[in-house]
C-alpha positions in Angstrom: 1.5 -40.6 6.7 -1.6 -41.2 9.0 -4.9 -40.4 7.1 -6.1 -37.3 8.6 -9.9 -37.5 10.0 -12.1 -35.5 7.4 -15.8 -35.4 7.9 -17.3 -35.8 4.5 -20.5 -34.9 2.8 -22.3 -36.9 0.0 -20.1 -36.9 -3.1 -20.3 -33.9 -5.4 -19.8 -35.1 -9.0 -17.6 -32.2 -10.1 -13.8 -32.3 -10.5 -11.6 -29.6 -8.9 -8.8 -27.8 -10.6 -6.2 -26.2 -8.1 -4.1 -23.7 -9.6 -0.6 -24.0 -7.7 2.2 -23.5 -10.1 2.9 -19.8 -9.7 6.3 -18.4 -8.6 5.3 -16.7 -5.5 7.9 -14.0 -5.9 6.4 -11.9 -3.4 7.1 -14.5 -0.6 10.5 -15.5 -1.6 11.7 -13.2 1.5 10.0 -15.8 3.8 9.7 -18.8 1.6 13.0 -18.8 -0.3 12.8 -22.6 -1.4 9.3 -23.6 -0.9 6.3 -23.3 -3.4 3.8 -21.0 -2.0 0.9 -23.5 -1.5 3.1 -25.4 0.9 3.5 -22.7 3.2 2.9 -23.7 6.5 -0.4 -22.6 8.5 0.2 -24.0 11.9 0.7 -27.7 11.4 -0.7 -28.0 7.9 0.2 -26.6 4.7 -1.8 -24.0 3.1 -2.6 -26.4 0.2 -3.7 -29.2 2.6 -6.5 -26.8 3.9 -7.7 -26.5 0.6 -7.8 -30.3 0.0 -9.4 -30.9 3.2 -12.1 -28.3 2.5 -12.8 -30.1 -1.0 -13.0 -33.4 0.5 -15.3 -32.6 3.6 -17.8 -31.4 0.8 -17.5 -34.5 -1.1 -15.1 -33.6 -4.0 -12.7 -36.6 -4.7 -11.3 -35.7 -8.2 -8.5 -33.1 -7.9 -6.4 -32.0 -10.7 -3.3 -29.9 -9.5 -1.6 -27.6 -11.9 1.9 -27.4 -10.9 4.8 -25.6 -12.2 7.5 -23.9 -9.8 8.9 -26.5 -7.3 6.4 -28.9 -8.7 8.2 -32.0 -7.3 7.7 -30.9 -3.8 3.9 -30.6 -4.2 3.7 -34.1 -6.0 6.1 -35.6 -3.2 3.6 -34.0 -0.4 0.5 -35.1 -1.7 1.1 -38.2 -4.0 -1.9 -39.6 -5.6 -4.1 -38.2 -2.6 -4.7 -41.5 -0.9 -4.0 -40.1 2.5 -6.9 -37.5 2.1 -9.4 -40.1 0.4 -9.2 -38.2 -2.9 -7.7 -38.8 -6.4 -5.2 -36.3 -7.4 -3.7 -36.1 -10.9 -0.9 -33.5 -12.0 -0.7 -31.0 -15.1 2.8 -29.7 -14.7 3.9 -26.9 -17.0 7.4 -26.8 -18.3 7.5 -22.9 -18.4 5.3 -20.2 -16.6 1.8 -20.2 -18.4 -0.4 -18.1 -16.1 -3.6 -19.0 -14.8 -5.5 -19.4 -18.0 -2.5 -21.3 -19.7 -2.3 -23.7 -16.8 -6.0 -24.5 -16.9 -5.7 -25.0 -20.8 -3.0 -27.3 -20.2 -4.9 -29.4 -17.6 -7.9 -29.6 -20.4 -7.1 -33.3 -21.2 -7.9 -34.3 -17.4 -11.3 -32.8 -17.8 -12.6 -34.4 -20.8 -15.7 -36.0 -18.8 -16.8 -33.1 -17.1 -19.5 -30.7 -18.4 -18.6 -28.6 -15.4 -15.6 -28.2 -13.2 -14.4 -26.3 -10.2 -10.9 -23.9 -10.1 -9.4 -22.7 -7.1 -6.6 -20.4 -6.7 -3.9 -22.0 -4.6 -2.9 -19.1 -2.5 -6.5 -18.0 -1.2 -9.0 -19.6 1.1 -12.7 -18.5 1.2 -15.5 -20.3 3.3 -17.8 -21.6 0.8 -20.6 -24.2 0.4 -19.2 -25.8 -2.9 -22.8 -27.7 -3.9 -24.6 -24.2 -3.5 -22.3 -22.8 -5.9 -22.6 -25.6 -8.3 -26.4 -25.3 -7.9 -26.3 -21.6 -8.6 -23.9 -22.0 -11.8 -26.3 -24.8 -13.3 -29.6 -22.6 -12.6 -28.2 -19.7 -14.3 -26.7 -21.5 -17.3 -23.8 -19.3 -17.8 -20.3 -20.0 -19.0 -18.8 -19.2 -15.7 -19.6 -18.6 -12.1 -17.4 -16.5 -9.7 -17.3 -16.5 -6.0 -17.3 -12.9 -4.9 -16.6 -11.4 -1.4 -17.4 -7.9 0.0 -14.1 -6.5 1.8 -13.2 -3.4 3.3 -10.3 -2.4 0.6 -11.5 -3.6 -2.7 -8.8 -1.6 -4.6 -5.9 -3.8 -3.4 -7.4 -6.7 -5.4 -9.3 -5.0 -8.3 -13.3 -4.7 -8.3 -16.0 -7.0 -9.6 -19.1 -5.1 -10.8 -22.4 -7.0 -10.6 -25.8 -6.2 -11.8 -29.1 -6.9 -10.2 -29.5 -10.4 -11.9 -26.0 -11.4 -10.4 -24.5 -11.1 -14.1 -20.8 -9.6 -13.8 -20.6 -6.5 -15.8 -17.2 -5.5 -15.4 -13.6 -6.4 -13.9 -11.8 -3.3 -12.7 -8.2 -3.2 -12.1 -6.5 -2.4 -8.9 -6.3 1.3 -8.1 -5.1 3.5 -5.2 -7.2 4.2 -2.3 -9.2 2.4 0.3 -12.8 1.8 -0.4 -15.3 -1.5 0.1 -16.5 -3.4 -2.8 -16.9 -7.0 -4.2 -13.8 -8.6 -5.1 -12.9 -12.1 -6.9 -12.8 -14.9 -4.3 -10.4 -17.1 -6.5 -13.1 -19.8 -6.7 -15.0 -20.4 -10.0 -17.2 -22.9 -11.9 -16.8 -23.1 -15.5 -18.7 -24.9 -18.3 -16.3 -26.8 -20.4 -16.8 -24.6 -23.5 -14.6 -22.1 -21.6 -11.7 -23.5 -23.4 -12.6 -22.2 -26.5 -12.0 -18.6 -25.0 -8.6 -19.7 -23.7 -5.8 -19.1 -26.1 -2.8 -21.3 -26.6 0.3 -20.2 -24.6 0.6 -17.9 -21.6 -2.6 -16.1 -20.5 -4.3 -15.0 -17.5 -7.8 -15.7 -16.4 -8.2 -12.4 -14.6 -6.6 -10.0 -17.2 -6.9 -11.7 -20.5 -9.8 -14.2 -20.6 -12.5 -13.0 -17.9 -12.7 -9.4 -19.7 -13.4 -11.0 -23.0 -15.9 -13.2 -21.8 -18.3 -10.5 -20.2 -20.7 -11.1 -23.1 -20.9 -14.8 -22.5 -22.9 -14.8 -19.3 -20.6 -14.9 -16.3 -22.2 -14.5 -13.0 -21.3 -14.1 -9.5 -22.4 -15.6 -6.0 -21.4 -13.4 -3.1 -19.8 -15.3 -0.1 -20.0 -14.0 3.5 -17.4 -16.1 5.4 -13.9 -16.0 6.1 -11.6 -14.8 3.2 -7.6 -14.8 3.3 -5.0 -15.0 0.8 -1.1 -15.4 1.5 0.2 -13.5 -1.5 2.4 -11.1 0.6 4.5 -11.5 3.7 2.0 -9.5 5.7 -1.1 -11.6 4.5 1.2 -14.7 5.4 1.7 -13.5 8.9 -2.0 -13.0 9.4 -2.9 -16.4 7.9 -0.6 -17.8 10.4 -2.3 -15.8 13.1 -5.7 -17.2 12.2 -4.3 -20.8 11.6 -7.0 -22.2 14.1 -9.7 -20.5 12.5 -8.7 -21.5 9.0 -8.4 -25.1 10.1 -11.7 -25.1 11.5 -13.1 -23.4 8.5 -11.8 -26.1 5.9 -14.1 -28.5 7.5 -17.3 -26.5 7.5 -20.0 -26.7 4.8 -22.0 -23.4 6.1 -19.8 -20.4 6.4 -19.8 -19.0 10.1 -20.0 -15.3 11.0 -16.9 -13.3 9.9 -15.0 -11.6 12.5 -13.4 -8.1 12.2 -10.0 -9.8 11.7 -11.0 -11.9 9.0 -12.1 -9.4 6.5 -9.4 -7.5 4.2 
């Protein structure tokens, strides 16, 4: 594979964990035998966009939490040389959920006081260095990237007080109304592992609600935000493939157009 040309920033000394082991059940109709992170967006996979985004901002140590069709992801990305990154794999043998997969990857993060975590099926324009600086300045257990969207009820809302502290995670509900949602990018202090149980668990449903008293902060983002969780979202991502490709190499988020809001 010819190494892609990726503009880079100075190295950012924080590892990144990519949660790419989900079953992708809702996309089976259009991706019957492909893991969701390898869904094609133009000439690249969705996961390659995330790797390019990380590398362009100086993050080179990646841990991929794989599960469903893990061999396809490992064959595609190997040790990361083609992207000038180092990739390690933490493979679950049975579904563990987002928190369980992160807990399984703990041995790969033993030297990191803080680490970045990204969902493998969503993309948000973000300055990782700014997120890390915000996290360290606030000294919390976790920082969540959040985004204002037109229909927050399809995701579940994040409530934030005037000091940027998260006060509640609200479940999905009916109706259409704007609000802040979880953008699928986090920075955790390594002590978060003390709050994650053994076995299967979800960050969003099981861990975050129990951590609200431990100082979880939110940093609002204003650039492009998209996920590929449903066939309709996947079609939308394909329609925006050129914009996604461009956004994956930008550090400063650009102005968000109407068709890039959800």
